[in-house]
C-alpha positions as CSV (number, residue, x, y, z in Angstrom):
1,X,35.7,-35.1,-5.6
2,X,32.4,-33.9,-4.6
3,X,32.8,-29.9,-4.3
4,X,30.7,-30.0,-1.2
5,X,33.1,-32.6,0.5
6,X,35.9,-30.7,-0.7
7,X,34.7,-27.4,0.9
8,X,34.2,-29.4,4.3
9,X,37.6,-30.7,4.2
10,X,38.9,-27.3,3.6
11,X,36.8,-25.9,6.7
12,X,38.0,-28.8,8.7
13,X,41.6,-28.2,8.0
14,X,41.3,-24.5,8.8
15,X,39.7,-25.5,12.4
16,X,42.5,-27.8,13.2
17,X,45.2,-25.3,12.0
18,X,43.7,-22.8,14.5
19,X,43.6,-25.5,17.4
20,X,46.9,-26.3,19.5
21,X,49.8,-27.7,17.7
22,X,50.2,-31.5,18.2
23,X,53.5,-30.9,20.6
24,X,51.4,-28.6,22.9
25,X,51.9,-29.4,26.7
26,X,51.3,-28.5,30.1
27,X,53.7,-29.1,32.8
28,X,52.8,-29.5,36.5
29,X,54.7,-29.1,39.5
30,X,54.7,-29.2,43.5
31,X,57.4,-27.5,44.5
32,X,57.9,-23.4,45.0
33,X,59.7,-21.8,42.3
34,X,59.2,-24.2,39.6
35,X,57.3,-21.7,37.7
36,X,57.7,-17.8,38.1
37,X,54.4,-16.2,36.9
38,X,55.2,-12.2,36.4
39,X,52.1,-11.0,38.5
40,X,50.7,-11.4,42.0
41,X,47.0,-11.4,43.0
42,X,45.6,-8.7,45.0
43,X,42.3,-8.0,46.6
44,X,41.0,-4.7,47.2
45,X,39.8,-5.2,51.0
46,X,37.9,-8.1,52.5
47,X,35.0,-9.3,50.9
48,X,32.5,-12.7,51.2
49,X,30.3,-14.3,48.6
50,X,30.1,-17.5,46.4
51,X,32.1,-15.5,43.9
52,X,35.1,-13.2,44.5
53,X,37.2,-11.0,42.4
54,X,40.7,-9.8,42.6
55,X,43.3,-8.1,40.3
56,X,46.7,-8.7,39.4
57,X,49.3,-6.1,40.7
58,X,51.0,-5.0,37.0
59,X,48.1,-5.0,34.6
60,X,45.2,-5.1,37.1
61,X,44.0,-8.2,35.2
62,X,40.8,-9.4,36.8
63,X,40.6,-12.6,38.6
64,X,37.3,-14.6,39.5
65,X,37.1,-17.0,42.4
66,X,34.0,-19.3,42.7
67,X,32.9,-21.6,45.4
68,X,32.1,-25.1,43.9
69,X,30.3,-26.1,47.2
70,X,26.7,-25.2,47.2
71,X,25.9,-22.8,50.0
72,X,29.5,-22.4,51.1
73,X,30.7,-18.8,50.8
74,X,34.1,-17.6,50.0
75,X,36.0,-14.7,52.0
76,X,39.1,-13.0,50.9
77,X,41.7,-11.1,52.8
78,X,44.1,-8.5,51.9
79,X,46.1,-7.8,55.1
80,X,49.5,-8.1,53.3
81,X,48.8,-11.6,51.6
82,X,45.8,-12.2,49.4
83,X,44.0,-15.4,50.6
84,X,40.9,-17.0,50.0
85,X,39.2,-19.1,52.6
86,X,35.8,-20.7,53.3
87,X,33.2,-18.8,55.6
88,X,33.0,-20.5,58.7
89,X,34.9,-23.8,57.8
90,X,37.4,-25.7,55.9
91,X,38.0,-24.6,52.1
92,X,36.9,-27.7,50.3
93,X,36.5,-26.9,46.6
94,X,36.7,-23.8,44.3
95,X,37.5,-22.4,40.8
96,X,39.7,-19.7,39.5
97,X,40.0,-18.1,36.0
98,X,40.7,-14.8,34.3
99,X,37.7,-12.7,34.0
100,X,36.3,-12.2,30.7
101,X,37.6,-15.1,28.9
102,X,41.4,-14.5,29.1
103,X,43.7,-17.6,29.6
104,X,47.2,-17.5,31.1
105,X,50.5,-19.8,30.5
106,X,51.6,-19.7,33.9
107,X,50.1,-20.3,37.4
108,X,51.1,-20.9,40.8
109,X,49.7,-21.0,44.3
110,X,49.9,-22.3,48.0
111,X,47.2,-24.5,49.5
112,X,47.8,-23.9,53.1
113,X,47.0,-27.0,55.6
114,X,46.4,-27.3,59.1
115,X,47.1,-30.7,61.0
116,X,43.3,-31.3,60.8
117,X,42.6,-30.9,57.4
118,X,42.6,-33.5,54.3
119,X,46.0,-35.2,53.3
120,X,45.4,-35.0,49.7
121,X,43.9,-32.7,47.0
122,X,42.9,-33.3,43.4
123,X,43.7,-30.2,41.0
124,X,42.5,-30.0,37.5
125,X,43.8,-27.5,34.7
126,X,41.4,-26.8,31.9
127,X,42.5,-25.0,28.8
128,X,43.1,-25.4,25.0
129,X,44.8,-29.0,25.7
130,X,41.6,-30.2,27.3
131,X,42.3,-31.1,30.9
132,X,45.0,-32.5,33.0
133,X,44.2,-33.5,36.7
134,X,46.7,-34.3,39.3
135,X,46.3,-35.6,42.9
136,X,48.7,-34.2,45.5
137,X,49.4,-35.5,49.1
138,X,49.6,-32.5,51.4
139,X,51.6,-31.7,54.4
140,X,51.1,-29.5,57.0
141,X,51.7,-25.6,56.4
142,X,52.7,-24.8,52.7
143,X,51.9,-26.9,49.6
144,X,52.9,-25.2,46.3
145,X,51.3,-26.2,43.2
146,X,52.2,-24.6,39.8
147,X,51.8,-25.3,35.9
148,X,53.2,-24.0,32.6
149,X,52.4,-24.5,29.1
150,X,54.1,-24.6,25.9
151,X,53.6,-25.2,22.2
152,X,50.8,-22.9,21.8
153,X,48.4,-24.2,24.7
154,X,47.1,-22.1,27.5
155,X,45.2,-22.7,30.5
156,X,41.5,-21.2,31.1
157,X,40.7,-22.3,34.6
158,X,42.1,-23.9,37.5
159,X,40.0,-25.9,40.2
160,X,40.7,-28.2,43.4
161,X,38.7,-30.6,45.5
162,X,39.6,-32.0,48.7
163,X,36.4,-34.4,48.5
164,X,35.0,-32.7,51.7
165,X,38.0,-32.5,54.0
166,X,39.2,-29.0,53.2
167,X,42.2,-27.3,53.4
168,X,42.6,-23.8,55.6
169,X,43.0,-21.5,52.5
170,X,44.2,-20.8,49.3
171,X,47.3,-18.2,49.3
172,X,49.8,-16.6,47.2
173,X,48.4,-16.8,44.0
174,X,50.5,-15.8,40.9
175,X,49.7,-15.6,37.3
176,X,51.6,-14.7,34.0
177,X,51.7,-15.0,30.4
178,X,48.1,-13.7,29.5
179,X,46.3,-13.8,26.2
180,X,43.7,-11.6,25.0
181,X,40.2,-12.6,24.3
182,X,40.1,-14.2,20.9
183,X,38.3,-12.3,18.3
184,X,34.6,-13.4,17.1
185,X,35.9,-14.3,13.8
186,X,38.6,-16.8,15.3
187,X,36.1,-18.1,17.5
188,X,33.7,-18.9,14.7
189,X,36.5,-20.6,12.7
190,X,37.6,-22.8,15.6
191,X,34.1,-23.6,16.6
192,X,33.1,-24.3,12.9
193,X,36.0,-26.8,12.7
194,X,35.2,-28.6,15.8
195,X,31.6,-28.9,14.6
196,X,32.9,-30.3,11.2
197,X,35.0,-32.8,12.9
198,X,32.3,-33.8,15.1
199,X,30.0,-34.5,12.2
200,X,32.8,-36.4,10.2
201,X,33.1,-38.4,13.5
202,X,29.6,-39.3,13.8
203,X,29.3,-40.3,9.9
204,X,32.4,-42.7,10.6
205,X,30.4,-44.4,13.4
206,X,27.4,-44.9,11.6
207,X,29.5,-46.3,8.9
208,X,31.2,-48.6,11.2
209,X,28.1,-49.8,12.6
210,X,26.5,-50.5,9.3
211,X,29.5,-52.6,8.5
212,X,29.3,-54.5,11.8
């Protein structure tokens, strides 16, 4: 075997070994108590902006919330129960994640709906498994959505979209099973493996096109 090809194959295997196991999975629920994350989100007073920040109650892990609607600010409330609302209207679309690149294995939150709000919401979980998207019908009042991972998968961000109709607010956010930011050497190994995999795929496509 060509030494260069052998080296590329070894690097590819190393990158694949660092990636998520084949039996990794994310489990998504829409009932309270299905997942029991260890930490609650808290805000240190009220704030308004396109991006808001809060911390978890046990480890002070920082959480970032971003409005995904141009020109629509978020507002936070900390009067006994952390809530995120849209400034001056219904909350249509936002994303939240751990600040600084950390990931988590458990998440639970409540989308609170008023009678005039949308009847459904699309929720996407992003992570080492790629992404998982679910659409849920919403009832008036509390609507619990949760996810947990196993087999080595982790969640990097959660986003939801009501296609312009909105909900009243996002509340009772709970997170758990945090992971530290990967070391630079680990990132280099993973990205190197993905790059070689992409190169191999492109070469295979070119070969297939030639044979066709």
